[in-house]
VOMARVEX-896156 format. One record per residue (C-alpha): residue in three letters; x, y, z; residue number from 1. Coordinates in nm, 3 decimals, padded with zeros to 5 digits. Last residue first. Layout:
<recs>
+-----+---------+---------+---------+-----+
| res |      px |      py |      pz |   n |
+-----+---------+---------+---------+-----+
| ALA |       X |       Y |       Z | NUM |
...
+-----+---------+---------+---------+-----+
</recs>
This chain:
<recs>
+-----+---------+---------+---------+-----+
| res |      px |      py |      pz |   n |
+-----+---------+---------+---------+-----+
| LEU |  08.567 | -02.221 | -03.277 | 438 |
| THR |  08.857 | -02.144 | -03.042 | 437 |
| GLY |  09.091 | -01.845 | -03.008 | 436 |
| THR |  09.005 | -01.822 | -02.641 | 435 |
| PRO |  08.973 | -01.443 | -02.613 | 434 |
| ASN |  08.814 | -01.382 | -02.954 | 433 |
| PRO |  08.799 | -01.004 | -02.992 | 432 |
| THR |  08.651 | -00.875 | -03.322 | 431 |
| ALA |  08.895 | -00.730 | -03.579 | 430 |
| ALA |  08.890 | -01.033 | -03.811 | 429 |
| ASP |  08.515 | -01.063 | -03.761 | 428 |
| LEU |  08.399 | -01.060 | -04.122 | 427 |
| GLU |  08.688 | -01.273 | -04.256 | 426 |
| ASP |  08.717 | -01.522 | -03.970 | 425 |
| ILE |  08.338 | -01.547 | -03.948 | 424 |
| GLN |  08.291 | -01.646 | -04.311 | 423 |
| ALA |  08.014 | -01.500 | -04.528 | 422 |
| ASN |  07.888 | -01.725 | -04.810 | 421 |
| SER |  07.537 | -01.579 | -04.798 | 420 |
| PRO |  07.256 | -01.760 | -04.977 | 419 |
| LEU |  07.146 | -01.586 | -05.299 | 418 |
| ARG |  06.973 | -01.250 | -05.322 | 417 |
| ARG |  06.666 | -01.072 | -05.465 | 416 |
| ALA |  06.393 | -01.334 | -05.485 | 415 |
| GLN |  06.512 | -01.503 | -05.167 | 414 |
| GLU |  06.475 | -01.177 | -04.977 | 413 |
| LYS |  06.120 | -01.119 | -05.099 | 412 |
| ARG |  06.006 | -01.472 | -05.014 | 411 |
| ALA |  06.183 | -01.450 | -04.677 | 410 |
| VAL |  06.005 | -01.126 | -04.590 | 409 |
| ALA |  05.668 | -01.295 | -04.651 | 408 |
| GLU |  05.761 | -01.593 | -04.430 | 407 |
| VAL |  05.867 | -01.356 | -04.150 | 406 |
| ASP |  05.535 | -01.170 | -04.179 | 405 |
| ARG |  05.341 | -01.498 | -04.168 | 404 |
| MET |  05.531 | -01.611 | -03.858 | 403 |
| VAL |  05.474 | -01.273 | -03.692 | 402 |
| ARG |  05.099 | -01.296 | -03.758 | 401 |
| LEU |  05.094 | -01.649 | -03.618 | 400 |
| ILE |  05.274 | -01.522 | -03.307 | 399 |
| ASN |  05.007 | -01.255 | -03.257 | 398 |
| ARG |  04.712 | -01.483 | -03.329 | 397 |
| GLY |  04.815 | -01.751 | -03.082 | 396 |
| ALA |  04.719 | -01.720 | -02.718 | 395 |
| ILE |  04.790 | -01.348 | -02.680 | 394 |
| LYS |  04.582 | -01.254 | -02.984 | 393 |
| ALA |  04.297 | -01.485 | -02.883 | 392 |
| ILE |  04.317 | -01.340 | -02.532 | 391 |
| ASP |  04.256 | -00.993 | -02.668 | 390 |
| ALA |  03.972 | -01.100 | -02.898 | 389 |
| ASP |  03.792 | -01.256 | -02.599 | 388 |
| SER |  03.829 | -00.921 | -02.423 | 387 |
| TYR |  04.067 | -00.839 | -02.139 | 386 |
| GLY |  03.891 | -00.695 | -01.835 | 385 |
| ARG |  04.103 | -00.825 | -01.550 | 384 |
| ARG |  03.869 | -01.121 | -01.507 | 383 |
| LEU |  03.938 | -01.208 | -01.872 | 382 |
| LEU |  04.311 | -01.201 | -01.798 | 381 |
| GLU |  04.261 | -01.438 | -01.504 | 380 |
| LYS |  04.064 | -01.671 | -01.730 | 379 |
| LEU |  04.354 | -01.673 | -01.978 | 378 |
| LEU |  04.593 | -01.770 | -01.698 | 377 |
| SER |  04.366 | -02.050 | -01.578 | 376 |
| PRO |  04.326 | -02.174 | -01.937 | 375 |
| TYR |  04.705 | -02.227 | -01.954 | 374 |
| THR |  04.704 | -02.463 | -01.655 | 373 |
| SER |  04.741 | -02.804 | -01.820 | 372 |
| VAL |  05.096 | -02.719 | -01.930 | 371 |
| ASP |  05.230 | -02.746 | -01.575 | 370 |
| GLU |  05.236 | -02.573 | -01.236 | 369 |
| LEU |  05.073 | -02.249 | -01.344 | 368 |
| GLY |  04.846 | -02.183 | -01.045 | 367 |
| VAL |  05.138 | -02.131 | -00.807 | 366 |
| PRO |  05.424 | -02.030 | -01.034 | 365 |
| GLY |  05.637 | -02.306 | -01.185 | 364 |
| PRO |  05.838 | -02.574 | -01.008 | 363 |
| PRO |  06.192 | -02.554 | -01.150 | 362 |
| MET |  06.238 | -02.447 | -01.512 | 361 |
| GLY |  06.316 | -02.594 | -01.854 | 360 |
| ASP |  06.039 | -02.850 | -01.838 | 359 |
| TYR |  05.790 | -02.571 | -01.906 | 358 |
| ASP |  05.947 | -02.255 | -02.045 | 357 |
| GLY |  05.603 | -02.084 | -02.048 | 356 |
| GLY |  05.639 | -01.886 | -02.366 | 355 |
| LEU |  05.313 | -01.698 | -02.418 | 354 |
| GLY |  05.246 | -01.413 | -02.663 | 353 |
| ILE |  05.227 | -01.034 | -02.658 | 352 |
| TYR |  05.284 | -00.776 | -02.933 | 351 |
| ASP |  04.932 | -00.696 | -03.051 | 350 |
| ILE |  04.792 | -00.609 | -02.706 | 349 |
| GLY |  04.958 | -00.272 | -02.676 | 348 |
| ILE |  05.302 | -00.117 | -02.624 | 347 |
| LEU |  05.328 | -00.002 | -02.262 | 346 |
| ASN |  04.991 | -00.097 | -02.114 | 345 |
| ARG |  04.994 | -00.433 | -02.291 | 344 |
| ILE |  05.352 | -00.502 | -02.177 | 343 |
| HIS |  05.268 | -00.416 | -01.817 | 342 |
| ASP |  04.945 | -00.614 | -01.811 | 341 |
| ILE |  05.122 | -00.922 | -01.949 | 340 |
| HIS |  05.382 | -00.886 | -01.674 | 339 |
| ASP |  05.104 | -00.853 | -01.415 | 338 |
| ALA |  04.941 | -01.169 | -01.552 | 337 |
| VAL |  05.262 | -01.357 | -01.469 | 336 |
| ASP |  05.254 | -01.225 | -01.113 | 335 |
| ALA |  04.885 | -01.321 | -01.086 | 334 |
| LEU |  04.972 | -01.684 | -01.170 | 333 |
| THR |  05.182 | -01.687 | -00.858 | 332 |
| PRO |  05.549 | -01.659 | -00.763 | 331 |
| ARG |  05.717 | -01.920 | -00.548 | 330 |
| PRO |  05.924 | -01.866 | -00.233 | 329 |
| LEU |  06.247 | -02.064 | -00.197 | 328 |
| THR |  06.276 | -02.350 |  00.051 | 327 |
| SER |  06.208 | -02.610 | -00.220 | 326 |
| LEU |  06.531 | -02.514 | -00.397 | 325 |
| GLN |  06.741 | -02.609 | -00.094 | 324 |
| GLU |  06.837 | -02.960 | -00.205 | 323 |
| ARG |  06.884 | -02.855 | -00.566 | 322 |
| TYR |  07.121 | -02.573 | -00.464 | 321 |
| LEU |  07.318 | -02.801 | -00.237 | 320 |
| LYS |  07.370 | -03.050 | -00.521 | 319 |
| ALA |  07.463 | -02.778 | -00.771 | 318 |
| GLN |  07.715 | -02.631 | -00.527 | 317 |
| GLU |  07.863 | -02.977 | -00.468 | 316 |
| LYS |  07.910 | -03.021 | -00.842 | 315 |
| PRO |  08.058 | -02.673 | -00.881 | 314 |
| ASP |  08.310 | -02.724 | -00.593 | 313 |
| GLU |  08.368 | -02.383 | -00.432 | 312 |
| THR |  08.176 | -02.472 | -00.115 | 311 |
| GLN |  07.969 | -02.315 |  00.163 | 310 |
| ALA |  08.000 | -01.952 |  00.053 | 309 |
| ASN |  07.876 | -02.045 | -00.295 | 308 |
| VAL |  07.566 | -02.200 | -00.139 | 307 |
| LYS |  07.483 | -01.887 |  00.061 | 306 |
| LYS |  07.546 | -01.655 | -00.232 | 305 |
| ARG |  07.322 | -01.870 | -00.454 | 304 |
| LEU |  07.050 | -01.870 | -00.190 | 303 |
| ASN |  07.063 | -01.492 | -00.168 | 302 |
| ILE |  07.034 | -01.456 | -00.545 | 301 |
| TRP |  06.738 | -01.696 | -00.552 | 300 |
| ALA |  06.561 | -01.495 | -00.281 | 299 |
| LEU |  06.622 | -01.175 | -00.479 | 298 |
| ARG |  06.458 | -01.325 | -00.788 | 297 |
| VAL |  06.165 | -01.458 | -00.584 | 296 |
| THR |  06.087 | -01.114 | -00.442 | 295 |
| GLU |  06.130 | -00.957 | -00.786 | 294 |
| SER |  05.873 | -01.198 | -00.928 | 293 |
| VAL |  05.831 | -01.298 | -01.295 | 292 |
| TYR |  06.184 | -01.384 | -01.409 | 291 |
| SER |  06.287 | -01.568 | -01.091 | 290 |
| PRO |  05.994 | -01.809 | -01.124 | 289 |
| TYR |  06.016 | -01.888 | -01.499 | 288 |
| PHE |  05.664 | -01.822 | -01.630 | 287 |
| THR |  05.762 | -01.667 | -01.963 | 286 |
| VAL |  05.587 | -01.395 | -02.163 | 285 |
| MET |  05.622 | -01.434 | -02.539 | 284 |
| ALA |  05.725 | -01.087 | -02.656 | 283 |
| VAL |  05.615 | -01.038 | -03.018 | 282 |
| GLY |  05.744 | -00.852 | -03.323 | 281 |
| ASN |  05.603 | -00.557 | -03.519 | 280 |
| ASN |  05.950 | -00.394 | -03.539 | 279 |
| VAL |  05.801 | -00.066 | -03.415 | 278 |
| LYS |  05.640 | -00.255 | -03.128 | 277 |
| LEU |  05.968 | -00.432 | -03.053 | 276 |
| ARG |  06.136 | -00.092 | -03.031 | 275 |
| LEU |  05.907 |  00.004 | -02.744 | 274 |
| LEU |  05.977 | -00.333 | -02.581 | 273 |
| VAL |  06.349 | -00.256 | -02.611 | 272 |
| GLU |  06.309 |  00.074 | -02.422 | 271 |
| ASP |  06.095 | -00.106 | -02.164 | 270 |
| PRO |  06.370 | -00.353 | -02.081 | 269 |
| ILE |  06.312 | -00.721 | -02.171 | 268 |
| ASN |  06.394 | -00.993 | -01.919 | 267 |
| ARG |  06.691 | -01.229 | -01.902 | 266 |
| LYS |  06.897 | -00.976 | -01.707 | 265 |
| HIS |  06.647 | -01.008 | -01.421 | 264 |
| ALA |  06.501 | -00.686 | -01.283 | 263 |
| THR |  06.144 | -00.812 | -01.238 | 262 |
| LEU |  05.867 | -00.560 | -01.303 | 261 |
| ALA |  06.048 | -00.317 | -01.535 | 260 |
| PHE |  06.244 | -00.610 | -01.680 | 259 |
| ALA |  05.928 | -00.750 | -01.842 | 258 |
| SER |  05.914 | -01.120 | -01.933 | 257 |
| SER |  06.110 | -01.355 | -02.159 | 256 |
| HIS |  06.042 | -01.688 | -02.333 | 255 |
| SER |  06.038 | -01.686 | -02.714 | 254 |
| PHE |  06.135 | -01.319 | -02.752 | 253 |
| ILE |  06.046 | -01.267 | -03.114 | 252 |
| VAL |  06.166 | -01.072 | -03.416 | 251 |
| PRO |  05.975 | -00.908 | -03.702 | 250 |
| ALA |  06.158 | -00.910 | -04.036 | 249 |
| SER |  06.421 | -00.685 | -04.199 | 248 |
| SER |  06.651 | -00.739 | -03.902 | 247 |
| VAL |  06.948 | -00.499 | -03.883 | 246 |
| ASP |  06.868 | -00.248 | -03.611 | 245 |
| LEU |  06.646 | -00.485 | -03.412 | 244 |
| ALA |  06.933 | -00.734 | -03.402 | 243 |
| ASP |  07.174 | -00.463 | -03.283 | 242 |
| ASN |  06.927 | -00.354 | -03.016 | 241 |
| MET |  06.879 | -00.703 | -02.876 | 240 |
| ALA |  07.256 | -00.761 | -02.892 | 239 |
| ASN |  07.312 | -00.445 | -02.688 | 238 |
| VAL |  07.050 | -00.563 | -02.438 | 237 |
| SER |  07.233 | -00.893 | -02.402 | 236 |
| VAL |  07.085 | -01.213 | -02.547 | 235 |
| HIS |  06.890 | -01.483 | -02.358 | 234 |
| SER |  06.558 | -01.426 | -02.540 | 233 |
| LEU |  06.620 | -01.248 | -02.870 | 232 |
| ASP |  06.474 | -01.506 | -03.110 | 231 |
| VAL |  06.514 | -01.436 | -03.483 | 230 |
| LEU |  06.245 | -01.638 | -03.661 | 229 |
| MET |  06.372 | -01.836 | -03.958 | 228 |
| GLY |  06.236 | -01.737 | -04.300 | 227 |
| LEU |  06.557 | -01.825 | -04.483 | 226 |
| ARG |  06.637 | -01.472 | -04.598 | 225 |
| ASN |  06.561 | -01.326 | -04.253 | 224 |
| MET |  06.780 | -01.595 | -04.093 | 223 |
| GLU |  07.056 | -01.497 | -04.336 | 222 |
| HIS |  07.031 | -01.133 | -04.235 | 221 |
| VAL |  07.038 | -01.227 | -03.866 | 220 |
| VAL |  07.349 | -01.442 | -03.917 | 219 |
| GLU |  07.505 | -01.152 | -04.111 | 218 |
| LYS |  07.453 | -00.931 | -03.806 | 217 |
| GLY |  07.637 | -01.189 | -03.598 | 216 |
| PHE |  07.918 | -01.194 | -03.855 | 215 |
| PRO |  07.958 | -00.817 | -03.817 | 214 |
| SER |  07.964 | -00.869 | -03.438 | 213 |
| LEU |  07.642 | -00.851 | -03.239 | 212 |
| GLY |  07.614 | -00.683 | -02.900 | 211 |
| GLY |  07.926 | -00.517 | -02.758 | 210 |
| VAL |  08.165 | -00.791 | -02.876 | 209 |
| ARG |  08.288 | -00.931 | -02.543 | 208 |
| GLU |  08.016 | -00.883 | -02.283 | 207 |
| GLU |  08.071 | -01.127 | -01.996 | 206 |
| ASP |  07.784 | -01.370 | -01.952 | 205 |
| THR |  07.419 | -01.375 | -01.850 | 204 |
| ALA |  07.259 | -01.152 | -02.114 | 203 |
| SER |  07.461 | -01.328 | -02.384 | 202 |
| ASP |  07.677 | -01.146 | -02.637 | 201 |
| ALA |  07.689 | -01.241 | -03.004 | 200 |
| TRP |  07.950 | -01.318 | -03.272 | 199 |
| ARG |  08.228 | -01.503 | -03.089 | 198 |
| LEU |  07.957 | -01.647 | -02.868 | 197 |
| GLY |  07.836 | -01.557 | -02.520 | 196 |
| LYS |  07.718 | -01.800 | -02.257 | 195 |
| SER |  07.369 | -01.859 | -02.113 | 194 |
| HIS |  07.202 | -01.916 | -02.452 | 193 |
| THR |  07.269 | -01.711 | -02.760 | 192 |
| LEU |  07.094 | -01.615 | -03.086 | 191 |
| THR |  06.775 | -01.802 | -03.001 | 190 |
| MET |  06.701 | -01.971 | -03.331 | 189 |
| TYR |  06.358 | -02.013 | -03.481 | 188 |
| ARG |  06.199 | -02.242 | -03.734 | 187 |
| ALA |  06.420 | -02.551 | -03.710 | 186 |
| GLY |  06.278 | -02.815 | -03.948 | 185 |
| VAL |  06.549 | -03.022 | -04.113 | 184 |
| LYS |  06.600 | -02.756 | -04.381 | 183 |
| TYR |  06.644 | -02.483 | -04.120 | 182 |
| LEU |  06.924 | -02.684 | -03.960 | 181 |
| MET |  07.086 | -02.710 | -04.306 | 180 |
| ARG |  07.072 | -02.333 | -04.352 | 179 |
| LEU |  07.230 | -02.262 | -04.013 | 178 |
| ASN |  07.503 | -02.519 | -04.081 | 177 |
| ALA |  07.588 | -02.339 | -04.406 | 176 |
| LEU |  07.587 | -02.010 | -04.214 | 175 |
| SER |  07.868 | -02.149 | -04.001 | 174 |
| ASN |  07.990 | -02.022 | -03.663 | 173 |
| GLU |  07.933 | -02.360 | -03.495 | 172 |
| ILE |  07.559 | -02.359 | -03.580 | 171 |
| ALA |  07.450 | -02.489 | -03.238 | 170 |
| HIS |  07.642 | -02.211 | -03.059 | 169 |
| GLY |  07.350 | -01.995 | -03.172 | 168 |
| GLY |  07.152 | -02.095 | -02.865 | 167 |
| GLU |  06.811 | -02.248 | -02.815 | 166 |
| ILE |  06.714 | -02.389 | -03.154 | 165 |
| GLY |  06.336 | -02.372 | -03.195 | 164 |
| MET |  06.122 | -02.649 | -03.336 | 163 |
| MET |  05.758 | -02.663 | -03.442 | 162 |
| SER |  05.481 | -02.906 | -03.353 | 161 |
| ALA |  05.115 | -02.831 | -03.427 | 160 |
| ILE |  04.915 | -03.015 | -03.162 | 159 |
| LYS |  04.654 | -03.215 | -03.353 | 158 |
| GLY |  04.277 | -03.169 | -03.359 | 157 |
| ARG |  04.257 | -03.159 | -03.738 | 156 |
| ARG |  04.175 | -02.788 | -03.731 | 155 |
| HIS |  04.483 | -02.732 | -03.516 | 154 |
| ALA |  04.703 | -02.910 | -03.770 | 153 |
| ASP |  04.569 | -02.688 | -04.050 | 152 |
| ILE |  04.623 | -02.369 | -03.850 | 151 |
| VAL |  04.984 | -02.465 | -03.770 | 150 |
| GLU |  05.037 | -02.559 | -04.136 | 149 |
| ASN |  04.919 | -02.211 | -04.235 | 148 |
| ALA |  05.176 | -02.052 | -04.003 | 147 |
| THR |  05.454 | -02.256 | -04.162 | 146 |
| LEU |  05.674 | -02.555 | -04.075 | 145 |
| ALA |  05.422 | -02.762 | -03.880 | 144 |
| LEU |  05.491 | -03.124 | -03.782 | 143 |
| GLU |  05.182 | -03.292 | -03.639 | 142 |
| LEU |  05.131 | -03.431 | -03.290 | 141 |
| GLN |  04.854 | -03.629 | -03.117 | 140 |
| ASP |  04.734 | -03.887 | -03.369 | 139 |
| PRO |  05.083 | -03.908 | -03.522 | 138 |
| TYR |  05.244 | -04.006 | -03.188 | 137 |
| THR |  05.556 | -04.204 | -03.280 | 136 |
| THR |  05.627 | -03.999 | -03.593 | 135 |
| ILE |  05.585 | -03.667 | -03.408 | 134 |
| MET |  05.799 | -03.778 | -03.115 | 133 |
| ARG |  06.051 | -03.918 | -03.363 | 132 |
| HIS |  06.080 | -03.579 | -03.534 | 131 |
| VAL |  06.124 | -03.415 | -03.194 | 130 |
| VAL |  06.399 | -03.658 | -03.091 | 129 |
| ASP |  06.570 | -03.615 | -03.430 | 128 |
| ILE |  06.591 | -03.241 | -03.366 | 127 |
| GLN |  06.768 | -03.320 | -03.039 | 126 |
| THR |  07.020 | -03.543 | -03.219 | 125 |
| LEU |  07.068 | -03.271 | -03.478 | 124 |
| VAL |  07.151 | -03.032 | -03.192 | 123 |
| ARG |  07.429 | -03.264 | -03.075 | 122 |
| ALA |  07.574 | -03.310 | -03.424 | 121 |
| VAL |  07.587 | -02.932 | -03.473 | 120 |
| ASP |  07.745 | -02.885 | -03.127 | 119 |
| GLY |  08.032 | -03.118 | -03.221 | 118 |
| SER |  08.311 | -02.865 | -03.170 | 117 |
| ALA |  08.234 | -02.651 | -02.870 | 116 |
| GLY |  08.059 | -02.332 | -02.767 | 115 |
| PRO |  08.203 | -01.982 | -02.726 | 114 |
| TYR |  08.226 | -01.943 | -02.426 | 113 |
| ALA |  08.158 | -02.219 | -02.178 | 112 |
| ALA |  07.945 | -02.524 | -02.104 | 111 |
| ILE |  07.684 | -02.463 | -02.372 | 110 |
| PRO |  07.400 | -02.711 | -02.325 | 109 |
| ILE |  07.194 | -02.838 | -02.619 | 108 |
| TYR |  06.835 | -02.726 | -02.665 | 107 |
| VAL |  06.600 | -02.839 | -02.938 | 106 |
| SER |  06.314 | -02.641 | -02.783 | 105 |
| TRP |  05.971 | -02.759 | -02.893 | 104 |
| PHE |  05.764 | -02.469 | -03.028 | 103 |
| GLN |  05.417 | -02.590 | -02.941 | 102 |
| GLY |  05.077 | -02.551 | -03.100 | 101 |
| GLY |  04.710 | -02.607 | -03.019 | 100 |
| MET |  04.703 | -02.628 | -02.642 |  99 |
| MET |  04.370 | -02.669 | -02.463 |  98 |
| GLY |  04.552 | -02.698 | -02.127 |  97 |
| LYS |  04.360 | -03.019 | -02.060 |  96 |
| LEU |  04.483 | -03.145 | -02.396 |  95 |
| MET |  04.839 | -03.046 | -02.308 |  94 |
| ARG |  04.795 | -03.232 | -01.978 |  93 |
| PRO |  04.697 | -03.555 | -02.153 |  92 |
| HIS |  04.976 | -03.505 | -02.409 |  91 |
| ASP |  05.265 | -03.469 | -02.167 |  90 |
| THR |  05.446 | -03.176 | -02.006 |  89 |
| GLN |  05.562 | -03.066 | -01.660 |  88 |
| THR |  05.791 | -03.366 | -01.627 |  87 |
| PRO |  05.829 | -03.604 | -01.337 |  86 |
| LYS |  06.161 | -03.765 | -01.238 |  85 |
| LYS |  06.035 | -04.094 | -01.096 |  84 |
| ILE |  05.725 | -04.092 | -01.318 |  83 |
| ALA |  05.382 | -03.968 | -01.207 |  82 |
| SER |  05.384 | -03.624 | -01.372 |  81 |
| LEU |  05.443 | -03.808 | -01.700 |  80 |
| ASP |  05.074 | -03.888 | -01.736 |  79 |
| SER |  05.087 | -04.114 | -02.040 |  78 |
| THR |  05.044 | -04.021 | -02.408 |  77 |
| PHE |  05.405 | -03.903 | -02.432 |  76 |
| PRO |  05.526 | -04.247 | -02.326 |  75 |
| MET |  05.849 | -04.205 | -02.126 |  74 |
| GLN |  06.038 | -04.535 | -02.157 |  73 |
| ASP |  05.906 | -04.592 | -02.509 |  72 |
| LEU |  06.056 | -04.260 | -02.621 |  71 |
| ASN |  06.412 | -04.387 | -02.583 |  70 |
| GLY |  06.608 | -04.064 | -02.640 |  69 |
| GLN |  06.869 | -04.135 | -02.376 |  68 |
| VAL |  06.596 | -04.201 | -02.115 |  67 |
| GLN |  06.634 | -03.918 | -01.863 |  66 |
| ILE |  06.873 | -03.678 | -02.036 |  65 |
| THR |  06.760 | -03.717 | -02.399 |  64 |
| TYR |  06.386 | -03.749 | -02.336 |  63 |
| HIS |  06.416 | -03.467 | -02.083 |  62 |
| MET |  06.578 | -03.243 | -02.345 |  61 |
| PRO |  06.282 | -03.307 | -02.577 |  60 |
| LEU |  06.051 | -03.174 | -02.300 |  59 |
| ASP |  06.212 | -02.828 | -02.308 |  58 |
| ASN |  05.913 | -02.613 | -02.405 |  57 |
| HIS |  05.929 | -02.265 | -02.559 |  56 |
| GLY |  05.696 | -02.039 | -02.756 |  55 |
| ASP |  05.356 | -02.180 | -02.661 |  54 |
| ILE |  05.081 | -02.164 | -02.921 |  53 |
| LEU |  04.714 | -02.167 | -02.819 |  52 |
| PRO |  04.542 | -02.237 | -03.149 |  51 |
| THR |  04.259 | -01.996 | -03.235 |  50 |
| LYS |  03.904 | -02.107 | -03.321 |  49 |
| LYS |  03.853 | -02.374 | -03.053 |  48 |
| LEU |  04.081 | -02.173 | -02.826 |  47 |
| VAL |  03.845 | -01.876 | -02.818 |  46 |
| GLY |  03.534 | -02.082 | -02.744 |  45 |
| ALA |  03.714 | -02.284 | -02.476 |  44 |
| VAL |  03.825 | -01.959 | -02.309 |  43 |
| ARG |  03.472 | -01.817 | -02.316 |  42 |
| LYS |  03.318 | -02.141 | -02.190 |  41 |
| ASN |  03.564 | -02.165 | -01.901 |  40 |
| LEU |  03.496 | -01.800 | -01.816 |  39 |
| ALA |  03.123 | -01.864 | -01.799 |  38 |
| GLU |  03.167 | -02.163 | -01.570 |  37 |
| ASP |  03.408 | -01.976 | -01.344 |  36 |
| SER |  03.165 | -01.689 | -01.311 |  35 |
| TYR |  03.273 | -01.368 | -01.480 |  34 |
| ARG |  02.981 | -01.330 | -01.719 |  33 |
| ASP |  02.737 | -01.454 | -01.454 |  32 |
| ALA |  02.854 | -01.188 | -01.209 |  31 |
| ALA |  02.830 | -00.925 | -01.482 |  30 |
| PHE |  02.476 | -01.038 | -01.567 |  29 |
| THR |  02.376 | -01.028 | -01.199 |  28 |
| ASN |  02.523 | -00.681 | -01.166 |  27 |
| GLY |  02.336 | -00.571 | -01.477 |  26 |
| MET |  02.009 | -00.719 | -01.346 |  25 |
| CYS |  02.057 | -00.523 | -01.024 |  24 |
| LEU |  02.127 | -00.210 | -01.224 |  23 |
| LEU |  01.817 | -00.273 | -01.435 |  22 |
| GLY |  01.604 | -00.305 | -01.122 |  21 |
| LEU |  01.747 |  00.015 | -00.976 |  20 |
| ILE |  01.673 |  00.193 | -01.301 |  19 |
| LEU |  01.315 |  00.065 | -01.303 |  18 |
| PHE |  01.273 |  00.161 | -00.936 |  17 |
| ILE |  01.388 |  00.516 | -01.013 |  16 |
| SER |  01.164 |  00.536 | -01.317 |  15 |
| GLY |  00.865 |  00.432 | -01.107 |  14 |
| THR |  00.954 |  00.695 | -00.847 |  13 |
| TYR |  00.940 |  00.974 | -01.100 |  12 |
| PRO |  00.557 |  01.002 | -01.079 |  11 |
| ASN |  00.578 |  01.090 | -00.709 |  10 |
| HIS |  00.243 |  01.104 | -00.522 |   9 |
| HIS |  00.081 |  00.803 | -00.690 |   8 |
| LEU |  00.401 |  00.594 | -00.696 |   7 |
| LEU |  00.454 |  00.658 | -00.326 |   6 |
| LYS |  00.093 |  00.570 | -00.251 |   5 |
| LEU |  00.134 |  00.242 | -00.437 |   4 |
| PHE |  00.452 |  00.159 | -00.238 |   3 |
| HIS |  00.279 |  00.242 |  00.091 |   2 |
| MET |  00.000 |  00.000 |  00.000 |   1 |
+-----+---------+---------+---------+-----+
</recs>
């Protein structure tokens, strides 16, 4: 009765109640839109149309180290989290993670500057592991050498499998070796790993050439001509800038995060991210614990100092480090999302991808423990206001665009010039080579 009287005496009251009702409905709609069920449907809808492509996974290394390349002893179709030395990757968990494409790292260690004789043979062995994975599991994996082949594999329900060489030491200072590695399937090369080369400086080693040497720049030119992605993860800032100066194609960071948030040398400074936008490349955000949390990074540094003070024996240091690794704090899924936020806010949504570094890192961030957890990260981004189109770009569209651009540059370069016959000893005659090797 009081409500009817109120309506009778105040004609605007009905409008007020209508607005209040609509607001309540809007809040309910928003709550539904961001419910876990709704977010799962949105992510599944995006990843059905767009393959989720990860930039860096080290599972092939585990096949070599743990079972000497014997795939039968670590069946990819089994849950490999249950084996004695568990992995972070297998097909059941990739399916749960709704993955559509993977750059498998064909990593070989580099013990010291500037690499060693036999590195080409070693990287070919790793490439063979990936080819045998694909041959052994044809219902799960499919070799993809181009962006269109990635799309085709995804449509067939397969995980498009590509290969990335982690470290230019694998070519043993030879452009001929580079070309042959491309022919057997390598589609990106990280210019360095943890140690520098005669022609390129690493982020985590002494700087010797000030970025890229003349031969290093020729390596980039030849990669552009081949259609091989130039990967700047692991290289020094000077090498990043030199590569951006000379590359005629977009570049990638296959597994690096933002230096502004976590001051690790492996991360990308803002000034380089700004250049990456101009280059039209992509930064594939990694989940490596000390790269995504400053607190975790400092804790790792302190542990290293503590271990080094206990013993000078490298083997004993490694043992102590492994034993105490579980005492370190872990970052969270939100920390990784913060890096994505930073890059988006600085240069935009079109230059971001994902490069988890699974099976190349210790236990991952809480919430991103293995490859099954990718949807959790995309759901977090949706909660932060990213659109479905945004997460499609981050998941796969951006790296596919870069791949297509690199392929287009290669067609133009091949039409105008022949393979380079440059020799490191001629181009780099004036470049320091402290050891005189390779």
